[in-house]
C-alpha positions as CSV (number, residue, x, y, z in Angstrom):
1,M,119.2,177.7,116.9
2,T,117.5,177.8,113.1
3,L,114.1,177.7,112.3
4,A,114.8,174.6,110.4
5,R,115.4,173.0,113.3
6,T,112.9,173.7,115.0
7,A,110.5,172.3,112.6
8,P,108.7,169.2,114.4
9,V,109.2,166.0,113.4
10,I,105.7,165.7,113.6
11,T,103.1,167.7,113.1
12,E,101.2,169.1,116.1
13,F,97.3,168.9,115.1
14,D,96.0,165.4,114.9
15,E,96.3,163.0,111.8
16,E,92.7,163.8,110.3
17,D,93.1,167.8,111.5
18,D,92.8,168.6,107.9
19,V,95.1,171.7,108.6
20,K,94.4,174.5,106.1
21,G,95.6,178.0,106.8
22,I,97.6,180.1,108.5
23,V,99.4,178.3,111.3
24,I,101.5,180.4,114.3
25,R,103.7,178.1,116.2
26,S,104.7,180.4,119.0
27,Y,106.9,178.6,122.1
28,T,108.6,179.3,125.2
29,P,112.1,177.3,126.3
30,V,111.7,176.3,130.0
31,G,114.6,174.6,130.3
32,S,117.1,172.7,129.9
33,V,118.9,169.3,131.7
34,S,122.7,168.2,130.7
35,G,123.4,164.9,131.0
36,L,126.4,162.5,130.0
37,S,128.8,162.8,126.5
38,Y,127.3,166.7,126.3
39,G,124.1,165.3,125.5
40,M,121.1,167.6,126.6
41,L,117.2,167.2,126.4
42,Q,115.5,171.0,126.2
43,V,111.4,171.2,127.3
44,E,109.2,174.0,125.7
45,A,105.7,174.9,126.2
46,R,104.4,175.1,122.9
47,E,100.9,176.9,121.3
48,A,100.1,176.1,117.3
49,I,97.1,178.0,116.0
50,I,95.5,177.6,112.4
51,T,93.5,181.1,112.4
52,D,91.2,180.3,109.7
53,T,89.7,177.4,112.0
54,N,90.1,178.8,114.8
55,S,91.5,175.8,116.3
56,A,94.8,175.6,119.1
57,S,96.8,173.1,120.4
58,Y,98.8,173.0,123.2
59,F,102.5,170.5,124.1
60,A,105.5,170.4,125.5
61,R,108.1,170.1,123.2
62,F,111.3,167.2,124.4
63,E,114.0,167.6,122.2
64,L,117.3,165.8,122.9
65,S,120.7,166.4,121.0
66,T,123.9,164.6,121.7
67,G,127.6,166.6,121.6
68,D,129.3,163.8,120.1
69,D,131.7,164.5,117.0
70,Y,128.4,164.0,115.1
71,P,125.9,165.6,117.3
72,Q,122.2,164.2,116.4
73,T,118.7,166.1,117.6
74,A,115.2,164.2,118.0
75,A,112.4,165.9,118.9
76,T,108.8,164.8,120.4
77,L,105.9,166.7,121.1
78,V,103.8,165.6,124.5
79,K,99.8,166.6,123.9
80,L,99.2,169.0,127.3
81,S,96.3,166.7,128.6
82,D,98.8,163.6,128.2
83,L,101.3,166.3,130.8
84,D,98.8,165.3,133.5
85,A,100.0,161.1,133.1
86,L,103.6,162.4,133.0
87,I,104.4,163.9,136.2
88,P,103.4,161.8,138.6
89,A,105.0,159.1,136.6
90,L,108.8,161.4,136.1
91,D,107.9,161.6,140.3
92,R,107.5,158.1,140.7
93,L,110.7,157.2,138.3
94,A,112.4,159.8,140.5
95,T,112.4,158.0,143.7
96,T,112.5,154.3,141.8
97,N,114.5,151.2,143.9
98,I,116.5,148.8,142.1
99,T,117.7,145.9,144.0
100,T,119.9,143.1,143.4
101,E,118.0,140.3,144.8
102,R,116.2,138.6,142.1
103,F,118.2,139.9,139.0
104,Q,121.6,141.6,138.6
105,F,120.3,144.2,136.3
106,S,116.8,145.3,135.9
107,E,115.0,148.1,134.3
108,V,111.5,151.0,134.5
109,E,110.3,152.6,131.8
110,F,107.1,155.7,131.2
111,E,106.1,155.8,127.9
112,I,104.3,158.9,126.7
113,S,103.4,159.8,122.6
114,G,107.3,158.7,121.7
115,L,109.2,159.7,124.5
116,S,110.7,157.2,127.4
117,F,112.0,157.1,130.4
118,I,114.2,154.1,131.4
119,V,115.9,153.5,135.1
120,F,118.4,151.2,135.8
121,N,121.2,150.3,137.6
122,N,124.5,149.8,135.7
123,E,127.5,147.4,136.8
124,R,129.0,149.3,139.4
125,G,125.3,149.8,141.6
126,S,124.7,153.2,140.2
127,M,121.1,154.0,139.4
128,M,120.8,156.1,136.1
129,F,118.2,157.1,133.6
130,A,118.1,157.7,129.8
131,V,115.9,159.7,127.7
132,G,114.6,158.8,124.4
133,C,112.8,159.5,121.4
134,N,113.2,159.7,117.2
135,G,116.3,156.8,117.2
136,L,118.0,158.9,119.9
137,T,118.5,158.1,123.8
138,V,120.7,160.5,125.7
139,H,122.1,159.2,129.4
140,F,121.7,160.9,132.4
141,N,123.7,159.9,135.9
142,S,121.7,161.0,138.7
143,L,118.1,160.7,139.1
144,S,117.8,164.2,140.7
145,K,117.7,165.2,137.7
146,I,114.4,163.7,136.8
147,S,113.2,165.5,139.2
148,E,114.0,168.8,137.3
149,I,112.8,167.5,134.8
150,S,109.3,166.9,136.5
151,K,109.8,171.0,137.7
152,Y,109.8,172.0,133.7
153,V,107.0,170.2,132.7
154,R,104.5,171.3,135.9
155,E,106.7,175.3,134.7
156,V,105.3,173.9,130.7
157,K,101.6,173.2,131.9
158,R,101.0,176.2,134.0
159,L,102.5,178.3,131.2
160,L,99.9,176.6,129.0
161,G,97.0,176.6,131.3
162,E,97.4,180.8,131.5
163,K,98.2,181.4,127.7
164,K,95.4,178.6,126.2
165,L,93.0,181.1,124.3
């Protein structure tokens, strides 16, 4: 990992924040989940502090990467306060059951802070899900991996609760 690649696509501070001064960014990688075609989702706990104003921001960073011939990376930040909505949504998505009684294909989606989770059925009747942000999508072939992602998000919340100033 290079520092240039870790620069967030969006700022960790709200647009109305007047960010002047030194910003200290600290992070801890929490875990990663492998998807199809060498795709991957990585989850990090992050803190950003503006030293001159003593203001801090806490969030989870989700980075998607593809392993194709031309690898791509995209990331988004989810504020600590939004993790309370993300965790139960992931738990519900992990137990999604799609039937084909009414329609052949269905999708169940949850989106927060530009990060989307979509559970769907394919033409073979298998349940899959996709995670997307900033125009990049990684597919996964087992809903059990949603529970793994949920575990990492809970760990981010725990870490940030312990480290919060």
